[in-house]
C-alpha positions in Angstrom: 130.7 122.8 191.5 134.3 123.7 190.7 133.9 122.4 187.2 130.8 124.5 186.7 132.6 127.6 188.0 135.5 127.0 185.6 133.1 126.7 182.7 131.4 129.9 183.6 134.7 131.8 183.9 135.8 130.5 180.5 132.5 131.5 179.0 132.8 135.0 180.4 136.3 135.3 179.2 135.3 134.4 175.7 132.6 137.1 175.7 134.9 139.8 177.0 137.9 138.9 174.8 138.4 141.6 172.2 137.9 141.0 168.5 141.1 140.7 166.6 139.8 139.5 163.2 136.8 139.8 160.9 137.5 136.5 159.1 134.5 135.0 157.5 133.7 131.3 157.0 135.0 131.3 153.4 138.2 132.9 154.5 138.5 130.4 157.3 138.5 127.5 154.8 141.5 129.0 153.0 143.6 129.1 156.2 142.3 125.9 157.9 145.6 124.1 157.5 147.6 126.7 159.5 144.8 127.1 162.0 144.6 123.3 162.7 148.3 123.1 163.4 148.3 126.1 165.7 145.1 125.4 167.6 144.9 121.6 167.6 148.6 120.8 167.5 150.4 117.6 167.2 151.0 115.1 170.0 147.8 115.9 172.0 148.9 119.4 172.7 145.9 121.2 174.4 143.7 123.3 172.2 144.1 127.1 172.6 140.4 127.9 172.9 140.9 131.6 173.2 142.8 131.8 169.9 140.2 129.5 168.4 137.4 131.8 169.3 139.3 134.8 167.8 139.4 133.0 164.5 135.9 131.5 164.6 133.7 134.2 166.1 132.4 135.5 162.8 131.7 132.0 161.5 130.4 130.1 164.6 127.7 131.2 167.0 128.7 131.7 170.6 126.3 129.0 171.9 127.6 126.5 169.4 131.2 127.2 170.3 130.5 127.1 174.1 128.8 123.7 173.7 131.7 122.4 171.6 134.1 123.5 174.3 132.0 121.7 177.0 131.7 118.6 174.9 135.4 118.5 174.2 136.3 118.9 177.9 133.9 116.2 179.1 135.2 113.9 176.4 138.8 114.4 177.4 137.9 113.9 181.1 137.0 110.6 182.8 133.3 111.4 182.9 130.8 108.6 182.2 129.5 110.6 179.2 133.0 110.7 177.7 133.0 106.9 177.2 129.7 107.1 175.4 130.8 110.0 173.2 134.0 108.3 172.2 132.1 105.1 171.4 129.9 107.1 169.1 132.8 108.7 167.3 133.4 106.1 164.6 136.7 105.1 163.2 137.3 105.9 159.5 139.4 104.3 156.9 140.1 105.7 153.5 140.5 103.8 150.2 144.0 105.1 149.8 145.1 103.0 152.8 142.7 100.1 153.0 141.3 99.8 149.5 137.7 100.1 150.9 135.7 102.2 153.2 135.2 101.0 156.7 132.8 103.0 158.9 132.4 102.0 162.5 129.5 104.0 163.9 126.8 103.2 166.4 123.2 104.0 166.4 122.4 107.8 166.6 120.0 107.1 169.5 123.0 106.1 171.6 124.5 109.6 171.2 121.3 111.3 172.3 120.7 109.0 175.2 124.3 109.4 176.4 123.8 113.2 176.4 120.5 113.0 178.3 122.1 110.8 181.0 125.1 113.1 181.5 124.7 115.2 184.7 127.6 117.7 184.3 126.9 119.1 180.8 125.2 122.5 180.5 121.4 122.3 180.9 120.9 123.7 177.4 123.2 121.0 175.8 121.6 118.6 173.4 123.5 116.1 171.3 122.9 115.1 167.7 124.5 112.4 165.6 126.4 113.6 162.5 128.0 111.7 159.6 131.1 113.3 158.2 132.3 112.6 154.7 136.0 113.3 154.2 137.6 113.8 150.8 141.2 114.4 149.8 142.3 117.9 149.2 142.1 118.6 145.4 145.4 120.4 145.3 147.1 117.4 146.9 145.4 114.5 145.1 143.4 113.9 141.9 141.5 110.9 143.3 138.0 111.0 144.6 138.6 108.8 147.6 136.3 109.6 150.5 135.7 108.2 154.0 132.8 108.4 156.4 133.0 109.1 160.2 130.3 109.4 162.8 130.4 111.7 165.8 128.3 113.4 168.4 128.0 117.1 168.0 126.0 119.9 169.8 122.5 120.4 168.4 123.0 124.1 168.8 125.3 124.0 165.8 124.1 124.1 162.2 125.8 121.8 159.7 128.1 124.5 158.4 129.4 125.2 161.9 129.9 121.5 162.6 131.9 121.2 159.4 134.2 124.1 160.4 134.6 122.7 163.9 135.5 119.3 162.5 137.9 120.6 160.0 139.7 122.6 162.7 139.9 119.7 165.1 137.7 121.2 167.8 135.3 118.3 168.1 138.1 115.8 168.8 138.5 114.2 165.4 141.1 114.9 162.8 142.3 112.9 159.8 145.9 111.8 159.7 146.3 113.1 156.2 145.2 116.5 154.9 141.5 116.2 153.9 138.5 118.4 153.6 134.9 117.8 154.8 132.9 116.9 151.7 129.6 117.1 153.5 128.0 116.6 156.9 124.6 115.1 157.6 123.2 115.6 161.1 120.2 113.9 162.5 118.2 116.2 164.7 115.4 115.5 167.1 112.2 116.1 165.0 109.7 115.1 167.6 109.9 118.4 169.5 109.2 120.4 166.3 106.3 118.1 165.3 104.7 118.5 168.7 104.7 122.3 168.5 102.5 124.9 166.8 104.1 124.1 163.4 103.0 120.5 163.6 99.5 121.6 164.4 99.4 124.0 161.4 100.7 121.3 159.1 98.1 118.8 160.4 95.3 121.3 160.0 96.3 122.0 156.4 96.4 118.4 155.5 93.1 117.5 157.2 91.3 120.5 155.8 92.1 119.6 152.2 91.1 116.0 152.7 87.7 117.1 154.2 87.1 119.4 151.2 87.8 116.6 148.8 85.5 114.2 150.7 82.7 116.7 150.9 83.1 117.8 147.2 83.0 114.2 146.1 79.9 113.4 148.1 78.2 116.5 146.8 78.8 115.5 143.2 77.6 111.9 143.9 74.4 113.2 145.5 73.4 115.6 142.7 74.5 113.0 140.1 72.3 110.2 141.5 69.3 112.2 142.6 69.0 114.9 139.9 68.8 115.0 136.1 71.7 116.2 134.1 69.9 119.5 133.3 69.0 120.0 137.0 72.5 119.2 138.0 74.0 121.9 135.7 71.5 124.5 136.9 72.2 123.8 140.5 75.9 124.0 140.0 75.7 127.1 137.9 73.4 129.0 140.3 75.1 128.1 143.5 78.6 129.5 144.3 78.9 127.0 147.1 78.0 124.2 144.8 80.6 125.4 142.3 83.2 125.6 145.1 82.5 122.1 146.2 82.6 120.7 142.7 86.1 122.1 142.3 87.2 119.5 145.0 85.3 116.5 143.6 87.8 113.7 143.2 85.5 112.0 140.7 85.5 114.9 138.2 89.1 115.8 138.8 90.3 112.2 138.2 88.6 112.1 134.8 90.3 115.4 133.9 93.7 114.1 134.9 93.5 110.8 133.1 91.7 111.9 130.0 93.9 110.9 127.0 91.8 112.7 124.4 93.9 115.1 122.4 92.1 118.4 122.0 92.0 119.9 118.5 95.1 122.0 118.1 97.5 120.4 120.6 101.2 120.0 120.1 101.3 116.6 121.8 105.1 116.2 121.4 105.6 118.7 124.3 103.9 116.2 126.7 106.5 113.6 125.9 109.4 116.0 126.3 108.1 117.1 129.7 107.6 113.5 131.1 111.0 112.2 129.8 112.8 115.2 131.2 111.1 114.7 134.6 112.1 111.0 134.6 115.6 112.0 133.7 115.8 114.3 136.7 114.5 111.5 139.0 117.1 109.1 137.8 119.8 111.7 138.3 118.6 112.4 141.8 118.4 108.7 142.7 122.2 108.5 141.9 123.1 111.9 143.4 121.3 111.6 146.7 123.1 108.3 147.4 126.3 110.2 148.2 124.7 111.8 151.2 124.0 108.4 152.8 126.2 105.7 154.1 127.6 104.0 151.0 129.5 100.8 151.8 131.4 100.8 148.5 132.1 104.4 147.8 135.1 103.6 145.7 133.0 101.8 143.2 130.4 104.6 143.3 133.1 107.3 142.6 134.6 105.1 139.9 131.4 105.1 137.8 132.3 108.6 136.6 134.8 107.2 134.1 132.3 104.8 132.5 131.1 105.7 129.0 127.4 105.5 130.0 127.8 108.0 132.8 126.7 110.9 130.6 123.1 109.9 131.4 123.8 111.0 135.0 126.5 113.5 134.3 124.3 115.9 132.4 120.8 115.2 133.7 120.6 118.7 135.2 120.3 120.0 131.7 116.6 118.9 131.8 116.2 122.2 133.6 117.2 123.9 130.4 114.7 121.9 128.4 111.9 123.2 130.6 113.2 126.8 130.5 113.1 126.6 126.7 109.6 125.2 126.7 108.3 127.7 129.2 109.6 130.6 127.3 108.4 129.3 124.0 104.8 128.9 125.2 104.6 132.2 127.0 106.1 134.1 124.1 103.7 132.6 121.6 100.7 133.4 123.7 101.8 137.0 124.3 102.8 137.8 120.8 99.4 136.7 119.5 97.6 138.6 122.2 99.5 141.7 121.0 98.6 140.9 117.4 94.9 140.4 118.2 94.8 143.7 120.3 96.7 145.8 117.7 99.8 145.9 119.9 98.0 147.0 123.0 98.9 145.4 126.4 97.8 147.4 129.4 99.0 147.4 132.9 95.7 145.6 133.8 96.5 142.9 131.3 100.0 142.6 132.8 98.6 142.3 136.3 96.3 139.5 135.2 99.2 137.9 133.4 101.2 137.7 136.6 98.2 136.8 138.8 97.3 133.8 136.7 100.8 132.5 136.9 101.1 132.9 140.6 97.8 131.3 141.3 98.6 128.4 139.0 101.9 127.5 140.7 101.6 128.5 144.3 98.8 126.5 146.0 100.3 123.1 145.8 103.7 124.6 146.4 102.5 126.3 149.5 100.8 123.2 150.7 104.0 121.3 150.4 105.9 124.0 152.4 103.2 123.7 155.1 103.6 120.0 155.4 107.4 120.4 155.7 107.3 123.1 158.3 107.8 120.8 161.3 110.8 119.0 160.0 112.6 121.5 157.8 114.4 124.3 159.6 114.8 126.3 156.3 111.0 126.3 155.8 110.5 127.6 159.4 112.7 130.6 158.8 112.8 131.2 155.0 109.3 130.2 153.9 108.7 133.8 152.7 111.5 133.4 150.2 109.6 130.5 148.6 106.3 132.4 148.5 108.1 135.3 146.8 110.0 132.9 144.5 113.4 134.2 145.7 114.5 130.9 147.2 117.1 130.3 144.6 119.2 132.9 146.4 118.8 131.1 149.7 120.6 127.8 149.0 122.6 127.0 152.1 121.7 123.8 154.0 120.3 125.8 156.9 118.2 128.1 154.6 116.9 125.7 152.0 113.2 124.9 151.9 112.0 122.4 149.3 115.5 122.4 147.7 114.4 121.3 144.3 112.1 124.3 144.0 115.0 126.6 143.2 113.9 126.1 139.6 110.5 127.6 140.3 112.1 130.8 141.4 114.3 131.0 138.2 111.3 130.3 136.0 109.1 132.8 137.8 111.7 135.6 137.7 112.2 135.1 133.9 108.4 135.0 133.5 108.3 138.4 135.1 110.8 140.1 132.8 109.6 138.2 129.7 106.7 140.6 128.8 109.2 143.5 128.5 111.5 141.6 126.2 108.6 140.4 124.1 107.0 143.9 123.8 110.2 145.4 122.6 110.6 142.7 120.0 107.0 143.1 118.8 107.3 146.9 118.4 110.9 147.2 117.4 112.1 143.8 116.1 115.7 144.6 115.4 116.2 146.2 118.8 114.4 143.5 120.6 116.3 140.7 118.9 119.6 142.4 119.6 118.7 142.9 123.3 117.8 139.2 123.6 121.0 138.0 121.9 123.0 140.3 124.2 121.3 138.8 127.2 122.3 135.3 126.1 125.9 136.4 125.8 125.7 138.2 129.2 124.4 135.0 130.8 127.5 133.2 129.6 129.7 136.0 131.0 127.9 136.0 134.3 127.9 132.2 134.7 131.6 132.0 133.9 132.4 134.9 136.2 130.5 133.4 139.1 132.1 130.0 138.6 135.5 131.8 138.8 134.6 133.6 142.0 132.5 130.9 143.7 134.8 128.5 145.7 132.0 125.9 145.9 131.4 125.6 142.2 133.5 122.5 141.5 132.7 120.4 138.4 130.8 117.9 140.6 129.3 120.5 142.9 126.7 123.1 142.8 127.4 126.7 143.8 125.7 130.0 143.3 126.3 129.9 139.5 124.0 126.9 139.4 121.0 128.5 141.1 121.1 132.2 140.3 118.9 133.4 137.5 121.3 135.6 135.5 123.5 132.5 134.9 120.5 130.4 133.9 118.6 132.7 131.5 120.4 131.7 128.3 118.1 128.8 127.4 115.0 130.8 128.4 116.0 133.6 126.0 116.6 131.1 123.3 113.0 129.8 123.8 111.8 133.4 123.4 113.7 133.8 120.2 112.4 130.5 118.8 108.8 131.5 119.5 109.4 134.9 117.9 110.9 133.3 114.8 107.8 131.1 114.3 105.5 134.1 114.9 107.4 136.5 112.7 107.8 134.2 109.7 104.6 132.3 110.1 106.9 129.4 109.8 106.7 129.5 106.0 108.7 126.4 105.0 108.3 125.5 101.3 107.2 121.9 100.9 109.9 121.1 98.4 112.8 118.7 98.0 115.2 121.5 99.0 113.2 121.9 102.2 113.5 118.3 103.0 117.3 118.5 102.5 117.5 121.5 104.8 115.4 119.8 107.5 117.7 116.7 107.2 120.7 118.9 107.7 118.9 120.6 110.6 118.4 117.3 112.3 122.0 116.4 111.8 123.1 119.7 113.4 120.6 119.4 116.2 121.7 115.9 117.1 125.3 116.9 117.0 124.8 119.8 119.3 122.9 117.6 121.8 125.7 115.0 121.7 128.4 117.6 122.1 126.7 119.0 125.2 125.9 115.7 126.9 128.0 112.8 125.7 131.3 114.4 124.7 132.4 115.6 128.2 131.9 112.1 129.7 133.6 110.4 126.8 136.6 112.7 127.1 136.8 111.9 130.8 136.7 108.2 130.1 139.2 108.2 127.3 141.8 110.8 128.4 145.1 109.5 129.8 145.3 112.4 132.2 143.9 111.6 135.7 141.4 114.1 136.9 140.7 115.6 133.5 137.3 117.4 133.5 136.2 119.6 130.6 133.4 121.0 132.7 136.0 122.5 135.0 136.8 124.8 132.1 134.9 128.0 132.8 134.4 128.8 129.1 132.8 125.5 128.3 130.6 125.4 131.4 129.3 128.9 130.5 128.1 127.9 127.0 127.2 124.2 127.3 123.6 124.8 128.4 122.9 127.1 125.5 124.3 124.5 123.2 121.9 121.9 124.6 119.1 124.4 124.5 119.7 124.9 120.8 119.3 121.2 120.3 116.0 121.3 122.1 114.8 124.3 120.1 115.4 122.3 116.9 113.3 119.3 118.2 110.4 121.7 118.9 110.7 123.4 115.6 110.9 120.1 113.6 107.9 118.6 115.4 105.9 121.8 114.8 106.9 121.8 111.1 105.8 118.2 110.6 109.3 116.9 110.1 109.7 115.2 113.5 109.2 111.8 112.0 109.4 108.9 114.5 110.6 111.3 117.2 107.4 113.3 117.0 105.3 110.1 117.0 107.0 108.8 120.1 106.8 112.1 121.9 103.1 112.4 120.9 102.1 109.0 122.5 98.8 109.5 124.3 100.1 107.8 127.4 102.3 110.7 128.1 99.4 113.1 128.6 98.2 112.0 132.1 101.8 111.8 133.2 102.5 115.2 131.8 99.7 116.7 133.9 101.3 115.1 137.0 104.9 116.0 136.3 104.8 119.4 138.1 103.9 117.8 141.5 106.1 114.8 140.7 109.1 117.1 140.5 108.2 118.8 143.7 107.9 115.6 145.8 110.2 113.1 144.2 113.3 114.1 146.2 111.4 113.5 149.5 110.6 110.0 148.4 114.2 109.3 147.5 115.4 110.6 150.9 112.8 108.5 152.8 113.7 105.4 150.9 117.5 105.7 151.4 116.9 106.6 155.0 115.4 103.2 155.7 118.8 101.5 155.3 121.8 101.7 157.6 124.1 101.4 154.6 123.8 101.3 150.8 125.7 99.2 148.3 126.1 100.9 144.9 125.2 98.7 141.9 124.2 100.0 138.5 121.4 97.5 137.9 120.1 98.1 141.5 120.0 101.8 140.8 117.8 101.3 137.7 115.4 99.1 139.8 115.3 101.8 142.5 114.7 104.5 139.9 111.7 102.6 138.4 110.1 102.0 141.8 110.6 105.5 143.0 109.3 106.9 139.7 106.1 104.9 140.1 105.8 105.9 143.8 106.4 109.6 142.9 103.8 109.7 140.1 101.2 107.9 142.3 101.8 110.3 145.1 101.6 113.2 142.7 98.2 112.0 141.6 97.0 112.3 145.2 98.4 115.8 145.6 97.1 116.9 142.2 93.5 115.6 143.0 93.5 117.2 146.4 95.2 120.6 145.8 96.5 121.3 142.3 93.4 120.7 140.2 90.9 122.1 142.7 92.7 125.4 143.1 93.1 125.7 139.3 89.3 125.4 139.0 88.9 127.9 141.8 91.1 130.3 139.9 88.5 130.3 137.1 85.9 131.4 139.5 87.7 134.3 141.2 90.2 135.5 138.6 88.8 137.2 135.5 89.8 135.6 132.3 91.8 137.6 129.8 90.0 138.3 126.6 91.1 139.7 123.3 89.7 143.1 122.4 87.8 143.5 119.1 89.2 145.9 116.5 87.7 149.3 116.2 85.7 148.3 113.1 84.1 145.5 115.0 85.4 142.8 112.7 87.9 140.2 113.5 91.0 140.3 111.4 91.2 137.8 108.6 93.5 134.8 109.3 96.8 134.7 107.7 95.9 131.6 105.9 93.2 133.6 103.9 96.0 135.8 102.5 98.1 132.9 101.4 95.8 129.9 100.6 98.8 127.9 99.2 100.3 127.4 102.6 100.2 124.5 105.0 99.7 125.3 108.7 102.5 124.3 110.9 100.6 121.6 112.7 97.7 124.1 112.5 96.6 127.0 114.6 97.4 127.5 118.3 94.2 128.0 120.3 94.3 128.1 124.1 91.3 126.4 125.6 89.6 127.3 128.9 86.9 124.6 129.1 87.2 122.5 132.2 86.8 119.2 130.5 90.1 118.8 128.8 93.4 120.5 129.7 92.8 123.9 131.1 93.6 123.1 134.8 97.1 122.0 133.9 100.3 123.7 132.6 99.5 122.5 129.1 101.5 122.8 125.9 100.4 124.9 123.0 97.5 123.5 121.1 97.6 123.2 117.4 94.5 122.7 115.3 94.8 120.6 112.1 93.4 122.9 109.3 95.3 121.6 106.3 94.1 122.8 102.8 93.7 120.2 100.2 96.5 121.5 98.1 99.5 123.2 99.5 103.1 123.8 98.8 104.3 125.6 102.0 104.2 125.3 105.7 102.7 128.0 107.7 101.5 128.6 111.3 98.8 130.9 112.6 98.9 131.3 116.4 95.7 132.6 118.0 95.2 132.7 121.7 92.0 133.6 123.5 92.9 132.8 127.1 95.9 132.4 129.2 98.4 129.6 128.6 99.2 127.3 131.5 102.8 127.6 130.3 104.8 126.3 133.3 106.9 123.6 131.9 108.7 121.9 134.8 111.9 120.3 135.8 
């Protein structure tokens, strides 16, 4: 009883104590060293909890701080729970002392059971098991040594609060040498969330979709077996219910997904670019996510950064910029040719349909995934609205993140919203429009560099606000707009002469050089330099422009493949096997990180090995694409088909004289189409349900001496090219 009274008195004194500082969490990090010495103190000097609260009240919730105080007191006492707690606070060794990591931590369940059995802790107290990764302070050491330590922490604290309490010594652990918390991973009790209303909502969503797929498949089977083909078409066309059920038929949708026929007018090289970039991202995440789990040989894992081949992992995030270029390229081509067809007219109604098509195309499967993650993801429970509004790239903290990899969706959607304005200006006032777009590229460099300068988290190996925020990522997107405008404006007239071949050869040399400079050079410099800790990506100027350099290389590949000068590269990227995988790449990107986390979570500890990483990557890639096929058949394709039923299609308006304008090729018969004429298809038998690349129709004259492209679009492009 006396102990309870003491706790209550301390609790009331903390509430009534006047505020003496407005320090934020980021300011606390800068003064942690002084704070630790004054509050934690050497030689087991008791913690000054009142002074600690003064410093932490703006960064740590009162409930979290109160539970940390109670946990510390009971740990320091001779209570039964104290022994359990200390046993669950693992010892940690660092490579600087022992040459290898040594993590002594017990099962997380022991931490929670010990808390449940404690009689004197506050009734609201619940324990969770956290793994802390320590790293040396960068200003004191250039090494990347790290150590892991396990501890029990109050479940009322979020990871950011636990990190601050650990760094300041208030949870009873403190490294002997100055170190920072690299990251904290806490295991929370998910059963309570799953048994609540959110779990019910998630279950209903999953079961409802499966029922619709089953009923739709049975409906198609019945009308296929018992009715003639003509009767089947008449029934489906006359009945809205029948059309609705047919949208969910797994049989028809499977044929659409795995159809490898190339429609007349496709640019098949974009399929290969999309799939390879998606695989590149998966491989990078297989390596990156390992650092958040218990690696037994972290020294070897960190040492791989100085290997020459590390560039494959070091720059894999540039696949994002590949997709930004492709997305902008396709949207711009479609809109420019709609403007040309409609004599420059693009009404507010057209703009509304433009946005509605895009939102409907991306959101259903995305929302379905958010619903499935509601029971287990705290960020989804609180900030789901940010995902639906495509603003989630501005909510990137651990406690606010929902479907973390979907930050790119927000960037792409935000650029998609402003793209029509940029394109309209270029169409009506070319010089002004091009100037504005070029200035935006430069401004993106300035913004990215400035944010890196101000963002304390934006280390070369880390990701801060500069990585996620749209203004710093728009450079490659704008370059895709400019590439599409160049093709549209010039009709891609490339004389079919020896001089053209020489220029294209020089273009390939420049494009390859730019790609190597942006990807391989930083890693090679790190491996070859005699200066420890050298990192060119730490240079703000380089980090601001490197993505645009890489985007320029991607732009050249697209242009060369369009112009028929892609050679073996174009043939490889145009392989028919890429087509089904390309259709699945959107969902694959959304779900692959969950598969990686589930796989790593099976093991108590991981051992880094380069060959093992490749094997894991191959298995997880197959797993992700197979799972994506299920999601696509159940949600993505059906809702794309539903969109055709409920959203009016955009049609080009006829000229006032009632005659369609003559194609450009009629004016210049001695030109060769740049892989032909772009024509967006809306029939449900080939590619329309998917975010497809532009389609190019082969219409080559018998004799020609130039290359030319005519781009004609009759319906909306499924232009979302994904990470």
